[in-house]
Structure formats: structure tokens, C-alpha cells
C-alpha positions as CSV (number, residue, x, y, z in Angstrom):
1,X,139.0,55.9,40.8
2,X,136.4,54.7,38.4
3,X,137.2,57.6,36.1
4,X,140.3,55.9,35.0
5,X,138.4,55.0,31.8
6,X,138.1,58.5,30.6
7,X,141.1,58.1,28.4
8,X,139.8,56.2,25.3
9,X,140.3,56.4,21.6
10,X,137.9,59.3,21.5
11,X,140.1,61.4,23.8
12,X,139.6,62.6,27.3
13,X,136.4,64.4,28.3
14,X,137.2,67.7,29.8
15,X,136.9,67.8,33.6
16,X,134.7,70.9,33.5
17,X,132.2,69.0,31.3
18,X,132.2,66.0,33.6
19,X,131.6,68.3,36.6
20,X,128.7,70.0,34.7
21,X,127.1,66.6,33.9
22,X,127.2,65.6,37.6
23,X,125.8,69.0,38.6
24,X,122.9,68.9,36.2
25,X,122.0,65.3,36.5
26,X,119.1,64.3,38.8
27,X,120.3,61.1,40.3
28,X,116.8,60.3,41.5
29,X,115.5,60.4,38.0
30,X,118.3,58.3,36.6
31,X,118.0,55.6,39.2
32,X,114.2,55.6,38.9
33,X,114.5,54.3,35.4
34,X,115.7,51.0,37.0
35,X,114.6,51.0,40.6
36,X,111.3,52.1,42.2
37,X,112.2,54.7,44.8
38,X,110.1,55.8,47.8
39,X,110.7,58.5,50.4
40,X,113.0,57.5,53.2
41,X,112.7,60.7,55.2
42,X,115.1,63.6,55.4
43,X,114.9,64.1,51.6
44,X,116.4,60.7,50.9
45,X,114.9,57.9,48.8
46,X,115.1,54.1,49.1
47,X,114.5,51.1,47.1
48,X,115.6,47.5,46.4
49,X,119.2,47.2,45.4
50,X,119.8,46.3,41.7
51,X,123.1,44.8,42.5
52,X,122.1,42.1,45.0
53,X,119.0,40.2,46.0
54,X,117.2,41.5,49.0
55,X,113.7,41.6,50.5
56,X,114.0,44.8,52.6
57,X,115.1,48.0,50.9
58,X,118.7,49.0,51.8
59,X,119.5,50.9,48.7
60,X,119.5,54.6,49.5
61,X,119.7,57.7,47.3
62,X,120.5,61.2,48.4
63,X,119.2,63.6,45.7
64,X,120.6,66.6,47.5
65,X,124.2,65.3,47.3
66,X,123.6,63.3,44.1
67,X,125.0,60.1,45.5
68,X,123.6,56.6,46.3
69,X,124.7,53.8,48.6
70,X,123.5,50.3,49.5
71,X,123.7,49.4,53.1
72,X,123.3,45.7,52.1
73,X,126.2,45.2,49.7
74,X,128.3,48.3,50.2
75,X,128.1,49.6,46.6
76,X,127.8,53.3,46.1
77,X,128.7,56.3,44.1
78,X,127.2,59.0,41.9
79,X,124.9,58.8,38.8
80,X,127.9,58.0,36.5
81,X,128.9,55.1,38.7
82,X,125.3,53.8,38.8
83,X,125.1,53.6,35.0
84,X,128.5,51.9,34.9
85,X,127.4,49.2,37.4
86,X,123.8,48.8,36.3
87,X,124.3,48.8,32.6
88,X,128.0,47.7,32.3
89,X,129.1,50.9,30.6
90,X,132.5,52.4,30.6
91,X,133.1,55.8,32.3
92,X,133.0,57.6,29.0
93,X,129.8,55.9,27.9
94,X,128.1,56.7,31.2
95,X,129.1,60.4,31.0
96,X,127.9,60.5,27.3
97,X,124.6,58.9,28.2
98,X,124.0,61.4,31.0
99,X,125.2,64.4,28.9
100,X,122.7,63.5,26.2
101,X,120.0,63.2,28.8
102,X,120.5,66.8,30.2
103,X,121.5,68.4,26.8
104,X,125.2,69.0,27.4
105,X,127.6,69.0,24.5
106,X,130.8,67.3,25.7
107,X,134.2,68.5,24.6
108,X,137.1,66.2,24.3
109,X,140.9,66.6,24.1
110,X,143.4,64.1,22.7
111,X,145.8,65.0,25.5
112,X,146.1,67.6,28.2
113,X,147.5,70.3,25.9
114,X,145.2,69.6,22.9
115,X,142.5,71.9,21.7
116,X,139.0,70.8,22.8
117,X,136.8,69.3,20.1
118,X,133.0,68.9,20.2
119,X,132.2,65.8,18.2
120,X,134.2,62.7,19.3
121,X,133.8,59.1,18.4
122,X,131.3,57.8,20.8
123,X,131.7,54.9,23.2
124,X,130.7,51.4,22.1
125,X,127.3,51.3,23.8
126,X,126.3,54.7,22.3
127,X,127.3,53.5,18.8
128,X,125.3,50.3,19.2
129,X,122.3,52.1,20.5
130,X,122.5,54.6,17.6
131,X,122.8,51.7,15.1
132,X,119.6,50.2,16.5
133,X,117.8,53.5,16.4
134,X,118.7,53.9,12.7
135,X,117.6,50.3,12.1
136,X,114.2,51.0,13.7
137,X,113.6,53.9,11.3
138,X,114.6,51.8,8.4
139,X,112.3,48.9,9.3
140,X,109.4,51.2,10.1
141,X,109.7,52.8,6.7
142,X,109.7,49.4,5.0
143,X,106.4,48.5,6.7
144,X,104.5,50.7,4.3
145,X,106.1,49.2,1.1
146,X,104.4,46.7,-1.2
147,X,106.5,43.8,-0.1
148,X,105.4,44.3,3.5
149,X,101.8,43.6,2.8
150,X,101.8,40.2,4.7
151,X,103.2,42.0,7.7
152,X,100.4,44.6,7.7
153,X,97.8,41.9,7.2
154,X,99.2,40.0,10.1
155,X,98.8,43.0,12.4
156,X,95.4,43.8,11.1
157,X,94.1,40.3,11.5
158,X,95.1,40.5,15.2
159,X,93.3,43.8,15.7
160,X,96.2,46.3,15.5
161,X,95.8,49.3,13.3
162,X,98.4,51.7,11.9
163,X,98.4,53.7,15.1
164,X,99.2,50.6,17.2
165,X,102.0,49.6,14.8
166,X,103.5,53.1,15.1
167,X,103.1,53.1,18.9
168,X,105.2,49.9,19.2
169,X,107.6,50.7,16.4
170,X,106.6,47.7,14.3
171,X,108.6,47.3,11.1
172,X,109.4,45.0,8.3
173,X,112.7,43.4,7.2
174,X,112.6,43.4,3.4
175,X,113.5,40.7,0.8
176,X,117.1,41.7,0.0
177,X,120.1,40.2,1.6
178,X,121.9,43.3,2.7
179,X,119.6,46.3,2.4
180,X,119.8,47.2,6.1
181,X,123.5,46.5,6.2
182,X,124.2,48.8,3.2
183,X,121.9,51.5,4.7
184,X,123.7,51.5,8.0
185,X,127.2,51.4,6.4
186,X,126.3,54.5,4.5
187,X,125.5,56.2,7.8
188,X,129.0,55.5,9.0
189,X,128.5,52.3,11.1
190,X,131.4,49.9,10.7
191,X,131.5,46.2,9.9
192,X,132.4,45.3,13.5
193,X,129.7,47.5,15.0
194,X,126.9,45.9,12.9
195,X,128.1,42.4,13.8
196,X,128.5,43.3,17.5
197,X,125.0,44.8,17.5
198,X,123.5,41.6,16.1
199,X,122.0,43.6,13.2
200,X,124.2,41.9,10.5
201,X,126.1,38.6,10.2
202,X,128.9,37.4,8.1
203,X,128.0,35.4,4.9
204,X,130.0,32.5,3.6
205,X,131.6,34.9,1.1
206,X,132.9,37.0,3.9
207,X,130.6,40.0,3.2
208,X,127.9,41.1,5.6
209,X,124.2,40.3,5.3
210,X,121.1,41.3,7.3
211,X,120.2,39.1,10.2
212,X,116.5,39.5,9.6
213,X,114.8,39.1,6.2
214,X,111.1,38.9,5.2
215,X,109.8,39.2,8.8
216,X,107.6,41.4,10.9
217,X,109.7,43.1,13.5
218,X,109.2,44.5,17.0
219,X,111.9,46.7,18.5
220,X,112.9,45.6,22.0
221,X,113.7,48.4,24.4
222,X,115.4,48.5,27.8
223,X,114.1,50.3,30.9
224,X,115.4,53.6,29.6
225,X,113.7,53.3,26.3
226,X,116.8,52.6,24.2
227,X,116.3,49.9,21.5
228,X,118.6,47.1,22.2
229,X,117.4,44.3,19.9
230,X,114.5,43.0,17.8
231,X,112.0,40.2,17.8
232,X,111.1,38.9,14.3
233,X,108.0,36.9,13.4
234,X,107.9,34.5,10.4
235,X,105.4,35.5,7.7
236,X,106.1,33.3,4.7
237,X,105.6,29.5,4.3
238,X,108.9,29.1,2.5
239,X,110.8,30.7,5.4
240,X,112.4,27.6,6.9
241,X,113.5,29.5,10.0
242,X,111.9,29.4,13.5
243,X,108.5,31.0,14.1
244,X,110.1,33.7,16.2
245,X,113.7,34.9,15.8
246,X,115.4,37.2,18.3
247,X,118.6,39.3,18.4
248,X,121.5,37.1,19.6
249,X,123.3,37.9,22.9
250,X,125.2,41.2,22.5
251,X,126.7,43.8,24.8
252,X,123.2,45.4,24.8
253,X,120.8,42.4,24.6
254,X,120.8,39.9,27.4
255,X,117.7,37.8,26.9
256,X,117.6,36.6,30.5
257,X,117.2,40.3,31.6
258,X,115.0,41.6,28.8
259,X,111.2,42.1,29.2
260,X,109.3,43.4,26.2
261,X,107.1,46.4,26.9
262,X,108.9,47.3,30.1
263,X,109.7,50.8,28.9
264,X,106.0,51.6,28.5
265,X,104.8,49.6,31.5
266,X,107.4,50.5,34.2
267,X,105.7,53.6,35.6
268,X,102.3,51.9,35.9
269,X,104.0,48.8,37.5
270,X,105.6,51.0,40.1
271,X,102.4,53.0,40.6
272,X,100.0,50.1,40.8
273,X,102.3,47.6,42.5
274,X,101.2,45.1,40.0
275,X,102.7,43.4,36.9
276,X,101.1,41.1,34.3
277,X,103.4,38.6,32.7
278,X,102.2,37.5,29.2
279,X,103.8,35.3,26.6
280,X,104.3,37.3,23.4
281,X,104.7,40.7,21.7
282,X,101.1,40.8,20.5
283,X,99.8,39.9,23.9
284,X,101.7,42.9,25.4
285,X,100.2,45.1,22.7
286,X,96.7,43.7,23.3
287,X,96.9,44.2,27.0
288,X,98.2,47.7,26.8
289,X,95.6,48.7,24.3
290,X,92.8,47.1,26.3
291,X,93.8,49.1,29.4
292,X,96.1,46.5,31.2
293,X,99.0,48.9,31.1
294,X,101.3,46.8,33.4
295,X,101.8,43.9,30.9
296,X,105.3,42.7,29.9
297,X,106.7,39.6,28.2
298,X,109.9,37.7,28.0
299,X,111.9,37.6,24.7
300,X,112.9,34.3,23.4
301,X,113.4,32.6,26.8
302,X,111.5,31.4,29.8
303,X,110.7,33.7,32.7
304,X,113.5,33.4,35.1
305,X,115.5,34.7,38.0
306,X,116.9,37.8,36.3
307,X,113.5,38.8,35.1
308,X,112.3,38.5,38.7
309,X,115.0,40.8,39.9
310,X,114.0,43.5,37.4
311,X,110.3,43.3,38.4
312,X,111.0,43.2,42.1
313,X,112.9,46.5,41.9
314,X,110.1,48.1,39.9
315,X,107.4,46.6,42.2
316,X,109.3,47.6,45.3
317,X,108.6,44.0,46.3
318,X,109.5,44.1,50.0
319,X,108.2,42.7,53.3
320,X,106.5,46.1,53.9
321,X,105.1,46.6,50.3
322,X,104.1,43.4,48.7
323,X,103.1,43.6,45.1
324,X,101.1,41.4,42.8
325,X,102.6,39.3,40.0
326,X,100.0,37.9,37.6
327,X,101.0,35.3,35.0
328,X,98.8,34.6,32.0
329,X,99.3,31.2,30.3
330,X,97.4,29.2,27.7
331,X,95.2,26.5,29.3
332,X,96.9,23.8,27.2
333,X,99.5,21.4,28.5
334,X,102.4,23.7,27.7
335,X,100.7,26.6,29.5
336,X,100.1,24.4,32.6
337,X,103.7,23.4,32.6
338,X,104.8,27.0,32.4
339,X,102.5,27.9,35.3
340,X,104.0,25.1,37.5
341,X,107.5,26.4,36.6
342,X,106.4,29.9,37.6
343,X,105.3,28.5,41.0
344,X,108.8,27.3,41.5
345,X,109.9,30.9,41.3
346,X,107.2,32.1,43.6
347,X,109.6,32.0,46.6
348,X,111.7,34.7,45.0
349,X,108.9,37.2,45.2
350,X,107.7,38.7,48.5
351,X,104.4,39.7,46.9
352,X,101.5,37.5,45.9
353,X,101.6,35.5,42.7
354,X,98.5,34.8,40.7
355,X,97.5,33.2,37.4
356,X,94.9,34.3,34.9
357,X,93.7,31.7,32.3
358,X,91.0,32.4,29.8
359,X,88.1,30.0,30.0
360,X,88.4,29.4,26.3
361,X,92.2,28.9,26.5
362,X,92.8,32.0,24.5
363,X,95.8,34.3,24.9
364,X,95.2,38.0,25.6
365,X,95.6,38.9,21.9
366,X,93.0,36.3,20.8
367,X,90.7,37.2,23.6
368,X,90.7,40.9,22.7
369,X,90.1,40.1,19.1
370,X,87.2,37.8,19.9
371,X,85.5,39.5,22.8
372,X,86.9,43.0,23.1
373,X,89.0,45.1,25.6
374,X,86.7,44.4,28.5
375,X,87.3,40.7,28.3
376,X,91.0,41.2,28.6
377,X,90.6,43.4,31.7
378,X,88.2,40.8,33.2
379,X,90.7,38.0,32.5
380,X,93.2,39.8,34.8
381,X,90.6,40.7,37.3
382,X,89.5,37.1,37.7
383,X,93.0,35.9,38.6
384,X,93.5,33.2,41.2
385,X,96.4,32.5,43.5
386,X,99.1,30.5,41.7
387,X,99.3,28.0,44.5
388,X,95.6,27.1,44.1
389,X,96.1,26.6,40.4
390,X,99.2,24.5,40.9
391,X,97.5,22.3,43.5
392,X,94.4,21.8,41.3
393,X,96.4,20.7,38.3
394,X,98.6,18.3,40.3
395,X,95.5,16.7,41.9
396,X,93.7,16.4,38.6
397,X,96.3,14.0,37.3
398,X,95.2,11.2,39.7
399,X,92.1,9.1,40.2
400,X,90.8,10.3,43.5
401,X,88.3,7.5,43.6
402,X,91.1,5.0,44.5
403,X,93.2,4.8,47.6
404,X,96.4,4.7,45.5
405,X,95.3,7.8,43.5
406,X,94.5,9.8,46.7
407,X,97.8,8.9,48.4
408,X,99.9,9.6,45.3
409,X,98.1,13.0,44.8
410,X,98.8,13.8,48.4
411,X,102.5,13.0,48.0
412,X,102.8,15.2,44.9
413,X,100.8,18.1,46.3
414,X,102.3,18.2,49.8
415,X,105.6,19.8,48.7
416,X,103.7,22.6,47.0
417,X,101.9,23.4,50.3
418,X,105.2,23.2,52.2
419,X,106.7,25.8,49.8
420,X,104.0,28.4,50.6
421,X,106.1,31.3,51.9
422,X,103.4,32.7,54.1
423,X,103.6,30.2,57.0
424,X,100.3,31.4,58.4
425,X,98.5,30.2,55.3
426,X,99.9,26.7,55.3
427,X,97.5,25.2,57.9
428,X,94.5,26.5,55.8
429,X,96.0,25.0,52.7
430,X,96.6,21.7,54.5
431,X,92.8,21.6,55.4
432,X,91.9,22.6,51.8
433,X,94.1,19.9,50.4
434,X,92.6,17.3,52.7
435,X,89.2,18.3,51.7
436,X,90.0,18.2,48.0
437,X,91.5,14.8,48.4
438,X,88.7,13.4,50.6
439,X,91.2,12.5,53.3
440,X,91.6,13.1,57.0
441,X,93.7,16.1,57.9
442,X,96.3,14.3,60.0
443,X,98.0,12.3,57.2
444,X,98.0,15.3,54.9
445,X,99.5,17.4,57.7
446,X,102.3,14.8,58.2
447,X,103.0,14.7,54.5
448,X,103.4,18.5,54.4
449,X,105.6,18.5,57.4
450,X,107.8,15.8,55.9
451,X,108.0,17.6,52.6
452,X,108.9,20.8,54.5
453,X,111.7,19.1,56.4
454,X,113.1,17.6,53.3
455,X,113.0,20.7,51.2
456,X,116.2,22.5,50.4
457,X,116.8,25.5,52.5
458,X,117.1,27.6,49.4
459,X,119.5,30.4,49.0
460,X,121.5,31.2,52.0
461,X,121.4,34.7,53.2
462,X,124.5,36.6,52.4
463,X,126.7,36.9,55.5
464,X,126.1,40.2,57.3
465,X,128.8,42.7,56.9
466,X,130.5,43.7,60.1
467,X,129.0,47.0,61.3
468,X,131.5,49.8,60.5
469,X,131.0,51.3,63.9
470,X,130.1,50.1,67.4
471,X,127.0,51.3,69.2
472,X,128.9,53.2,71.8
473,X,128.1,57.0,72.3
474,X,131.7,57.8,71.2
475,X,131.4,55.8,68.0
476,X,128.0,57.3,67.2
477,X,129.3,60.9,67.6
478,X,132.4,60.1,65.5
479,X,130.0,58.8,62.8
480,X,127.9,62.0,63.0
481,X,131.0,64.2,62.6
482,X,132.1,62.3,59.5
483,X,128.6,62.6,58.1
484,X,128.7,66.4,58.5
485,X,132.1,66.6,56.8
486,X,130.9,64.5,53.8
487,X,127.3,65.9,53.5
488,X,127.8,69.5,54.7
489,X,131.5,70.4,54.1
490,X,130.8,74.1,53.5
491,X,129.1,74.4,56.9
492,X,131.2,71.9,59.0
493,X,134.5,72.2,57.3
494,X,136.5,74.6,59.5
495,X,135.4,73.2,62.8
496,X,135.7,69.6,61.5
497,X,139.2,70.0,60.1
498,X,140.4,71.4,63.5
499,X,140.0,67.9,65.1
500,X,142.7,65.5,64.1
501,X,142.2,61.8,63.2
502,X,143.8,60.9,66.6
503,X,140.6,62.0,68.3
504,X,138.8,59.1,66.5
505,X,139.0,56.0,68.6
506,X,137.3,53.6,66.0
507,X,140.0,52.6,63.5
508,X,137.7,52.8,60.5
509,X,136.5,56.2,61.5
510,X,140.1,57.3,61.9
511,X,140.8,56.0,58.4
512,X,137.9,58.0,56.9
513,X,139.1,61.1,58.8
514,X,142.6,60.7,57.4
515,X,141.1,60.3,53.9
516,X,139.2,63.6,54.2
517,X,142.5,65.3,55.1
518,X,144.2,63.6,52.2
519,X,141.4,64.8,49.9
520,X,142.2,68.4,50.8
521,X,140.1,68.8,54.0
522,X,136.4,69.5,54.4
523,X,136.9,73.3,54.5
524,X,138.1,73.4,50.9
525,X,135.3,71.2,49.6
526,X,132.1,72.3,47.9
527,X,130.2,69.0,48.5
528,X,128.2,66.7,46.2
529,X,129.2,63.6,44.4
530,X,132.6,64.8,43.4
531,X,133.6,65.4,47.0
532,X,132.4,62.0,48.0
533,X,134.4,60.3,45.3
534,X,137.5,62.3,46.2
535,X,137.3,61.1,49.8
536,X,136.5,57.5,48.7
537,X,139.5,57.5,46.4
538,X,141.8,58.7,49.2
539,X,140.8,55.7,51.3
540,X,143.5,53.0,51.5
541,X,141.3,50.9,53.7
542,X,138.5,48.9,51.9
543,X,136.2,49.2,55.0
544,X,136.7,52.9,55.1
545,X,135.8,53.2,51.3
546,X,132.6,51.4,52.0
547,X,131.8,53.5,55.0
548,X,132.3,56.7,53.0
549,X,129.5,55.7,50.6
550,X,127.3,54.7,53.6
551,X,127.8,58.0,55.5
552,X,127.2,60.1,52.4
553,X,123.5,59.0,52.3
554,X,122.8,58.3,56.0
555,X,120.5,60.9,57.5
556,X,121.9,63.2,60.1
557,X,120.6,62.8,63.7
558,X,118.8,66.1,63.7
559,X,115.3,67.2,62.7
560,X,115.6,69.9,60.1
561,X,118.7,71.4,58.6
562,X,122.0,71.4,60.5
563,X,123.4,74.8,61.6
564,X,126.7,76.0,63.0
565,X,125.6,75.3,66.6
566,X,124.9,71.6,65.7
567,X,128.3,71.3,64.2
568,X,129.9,72.9,67.3
569,X,128.0,70.5,69.6
570,X,129.0,67.5,67.5
571,X,132.7,68.4,67.4
572,X,132.7,69.2,71.1
573,X,131.2,65.8,71.9
574,X,133.7,64.1,69.6
575,X,136.6,65.7,71.4
576,X,135.0,65.2,74.8
577,X,135.2,61.4,74.5
578,X,138.8,61.5,73.5
579,X,139.8,64.1,76.2
580,X,138.0,62.2,79.0
581,X,139.8,59.0,78.0
582,X,143.2,60.8,78.1
583,X,142.3,62.3,81.5
584,X,141.6,58.8,82.8
585,X,144.9,57.6,81.5
586,X,146.8,60.5,83.0
587,X,145.2,60.1,86.4
588,X,146.3,56.5,86.4
589,X,149.8,57.4,85.5
590,X,150.0,60.2,88.1
591,X,148.8,57.8,90.8
592,X,151.6,55.4,89.9
593,X,154.4,58.0,90.1
594,X,156.3,58.8,93.3
595,X,156.2,62.6,93.6
596,X,159.4,62.7,95.6
597,X,161.7,60.5,93.5
598,X,160.1,61.6,90.2
599,X,159.2,65.2,91.0
600,X,159.7,66.6,87.5
601,X,157.7,63.9,85.7
602,X,155.0,64.1,88.4
603,X,154.5,67.9,88.0
604,X,154.6,67.7,84.2
605,X,151.9,65.1,84.1
606,X,149.9,66.9,86.8
607,X,150.1,70.1,84.8
608,X,148.9,68.3,81.6
609,X,146.1,66.8,83.6
610,X,144.9,70.2,84.9
611,X,145.0,71.6,81.4
612,X,143.0,68.7,80.0
613,X,140.4,69.0,82.8
614,X,140.0,72.7,82.0
615,X,139.6,71.8,78.3
616,X,137.1,69.1,79.2
617,X,135.0,71.7,81.1
618,X,135.0,74.0,78.1
619,X,134.0,71.1,75.8
620,X,131.2,70.1,78.2
621,X,129.8,73.6,78.1
622,X,130.1,73.6,74.3
623,X,128.5,70.2,73.9
624,X,125.5,71.1,76.0
625,X,122.3,70.7,74.0
626,X,122.4,67.0,73.0
627,X,122.3,65.2,69.7
């Protein structure tokens, strides 16, 4: 079980407290911090799985049972397991995070016989998050000191007042070498914790010094709002460091996943189905303050695959719900290069990608300062499809007044048209490209076809998992019975437990039924995430373990709430299939036996056959009604 990690240096969290955390945690709210969820009917929710790449939502959440399951990759569990997988936390850290969220004071014991205690040493992630929170307060306080005047002037010159600085937690790293380090050590953080967090670094003397000095700072937060790192801007000419300096890679801070402003923008991104990707911290601030509340920026790295994954889950970027991704880049050569690189990632989005470039080549921060909030909103509103921008800038490199220039431009532009993911738009772009080049449509069409044939096929789809059950009526009713036992054990328990695993003809279904028995039976269960985990842990078969998570969130095949009659009908149909199969086998055996020479065996089998047929008639009456 994934709770094996409960025994750490801090001691074991009491089982009652873990159960209380599970009970009070809203799994829908926890997962919504990372994944945009929409109704899937029957009280369930669905979204794009955060653990594998997909274009149709197969990630399902059951708030009633407080469990989740992905039909695409087979991952599943409760809220604790989600945090463990999504944020790479230990079991203890996940429980602590959820306990803090719902206001539960956890109790710990050193061993099973020890007295519970209320204030343990926290897990590593909680300690690192706490260190960053303390650092934010330290840096914010420093922003009002005399030495931070250049930082305040920097913000003011870019149109940000004190309220804006406070909204985004801006701070200042002071002149001293170890002021933050000593401050945090006094608060109880250790040498190793400060180094691991990236807040301090070892000096040549062996002592610790602050990572950031004499710089304007922006705290960088994750989707949940926890500060996980900092971005630091150079202010002084005698600072020989880079213009921007970020927290190094740490257990909290993974630059390929981090998007600045995501904590403030996530709800509007999900609501509007739109995200604006800008290039810097001040651009995010300017966009938000100007009313473009969906703006985010990368932190010290180029926009890449992992960033796309984060945004697609927030956008609910699927075949059915295609969002908008709007990039803003400077109009200079570097900006154009970044835009073309973004087009290479276009295939990873289902939604439409756009680019917004200011006519004066100003970034959003400069535009807001020069022309006001409305100009920033207009910049985003005037966006153009990224493919149009890419084609125009490729064509503009060549002299279209010459044959060589037109042919070379065609060769360079054709692969871009071939990459357009919406196949129905390709013929129109072929005609547009031919018109822009001043060429006949046929050679352009051939060039696009050739480029398309020569393009890599891209990522291969993951091989489909074998279905855990066949489509036969018997397998479907077996599946329904197992769903009742997992989702409604209080209602279905006694009737379900009366049917042994031998009645299940599908081997994986039989393995799940055996695991339910090994977990104590459905009649003794109270339901919820704990019950699901108990059954999952009792499964020796890997396919059965995956099926448990799947059945825990799959809707029952009934409109409305199940009742005892529905359980009775399901159980009867389950037995009916098995009984009729045995009747068929017995009839075959009876026909093969000589009633004269094997009289005893014949009458024994005949009596068993009559009994089964009588049982079958009773089951048929019980099963009347239909699924």
C-alpha cells in the first residue's frame, strides 16, 4: 500500500487522523488545483490526465466516493495518492498538506504504544515550503528599507505602485551576505534545508550565504499558491551576474514545469478557455492589472512540452473543447525566432494557437506604460493565427521577384502548411500560400504533399490497454456487481457477498471478487476511498488492481440512485449466467452417460440438473426488470 511511508522520522500519523483527513477532504477541490474538471454525469467529474498525454479526457473523479481513476493510463486512488503522484510527495507530506487544508491537527506516535503528540517534525516538502514563506516575508519587509530604493524605483518606472508590489509579493534581497540565512536559521531551519530549498548556498569558507543579494525579487508560486522559488532582477551596474537569476532546480522548483502567475490566472484560464503566454514577470503583472487575467510566463527557460501539459489540463484542451493559446513576443529577431519555435509546439495543443505582436514592438509592460490598459487588451484582441505569422515571416526572408526566391520560399513554407493539424484547413492555406508567392496552386500543392509525406509521424500513441472485460452480457453484469460492491458496499454488501468468486467467469473479475473477500467482504465495509484502497491492496493481480480503480469511478448502469431491488436484479443476473452455463454442461454429461450401466452417477447428475433448473427459474424471476 502507498501508506507504507507513514513511518518516518517524525513518527507515525495516527490512523484515526488519516481517516479524518480522507473524510473531510474534497477530492474535487484538491484535483481542481491542477486539472480543470467538468461534469461527466452521475455526479462524476472528468478532465485531462496529469500523468500522461491525451487529447480526450479519460481522467475521472468521483466526489461521492472521494476517489479518482484514469481510464487511459490506469492510475487511480484517493486525494492523498493524487498529491503523492502529482507533486512527488511522500505519504506523510500528502497527509500533512491535506490536513492543513481542512484544518485538522495531526497527532503522531513514535511507535504503536507511544503517547500521541501534536507537533511533529514536518515532511521535507512542508519544511521547504515553510522556509520559502518565511523568506517571502523577509524580502517583502526589506522592500521598504532605504537600501531597496532602486527596487522601488524600478517598479514605479514600469507603472507598478505599492499595491501592485504587495499583490505579487515583490521583495528585495539586501546588501549583506547572509542576512536571510541568519534570519531563517533563527527560525529553526537547518543548514541542509536552506541549501536544498535553494535559498542559501555554501561559501568557500564553508559557511552559508544568501543566494540572492541586491536584487528585486518575485516569489514564484505553484498551482496551489505555495511559494516554491524566486526570480531575481539585477538592479546595480556593478552586479556582474545575469540580468535575471532564478532559483536552481530543487525538490520544489522544476523550471520546465513552472509558470509565473499561474496561481492567480488558473481559474480564469479554466473559465475562459484561453491563456496568454508572455515573456517576463512584469509582463504578467501588466497584463493582469490591465484586465488580461489569463497571462502567465515561463521562469528562466523556454516555453516547452511540460508547460504545455500544465496548460492543456487547465484549458481542458480536448477534441470537444478546444481552447485558445495566445503567445506574445517582441517583434525583433529574437521574438520572431521564439514565435517559430512556438509553432513547432503547436501540434501538442488541440486548441488554436495565436500570436499577438505590438505594432511598436513593445512588450505588454512597455505598452501599458506608454498607452494604457486598453492598449494591452487590444493587443490580445488583435491576435492572429500563429500559422499565418509563421508563414509570413518565412516568406519575407526571400526575394519573391525572382524565380529562385519564390521556389525557395515555397520549399521553406510548405512544411509549415503540412504541419497544420486541422486537415480541412490545409487546402485553404495551400491556396493562400500560392497567392502570397505569386505561383500556380499545383506546384505548391505538390510541395506540401511531399513535405507531409516526409514529416515524422510524431509521437506514437500509447498502445491501448487490453479491456479488463469482454462485451458479453455476462461480463457486463459481473462488472456491474463489482461496481456495486466497491461504490455502494453498505447497500449491496450482504447480497454481493453471498455470491462466490466461482460465479465470475472472467478471470480478472474473479480476482477482484477474491480481493473483496480478502479485504473483509463488502458487507463489513463503509465505503469511500479507504475501502477502495483496501480492495486494491488485496489484489495480487496487477490487472485486477487497475480494474478496482476503474470500477470505483465508472457510473452504474442505472438512472438515479441504486436501491435493494437493483442490487437483487444484478446479483440474480450474475448467478443466472453461471447457472445456465453449468446446466448446459450437466445436460451434456447426462447425455453421455449410460443410465443402465452407470445408474447411480446418472441419477445423481440428473438430480443436480433438476435442482439447478429450479434455481435458474427462481433467478429468472428475480432478475426480471432489466439493467
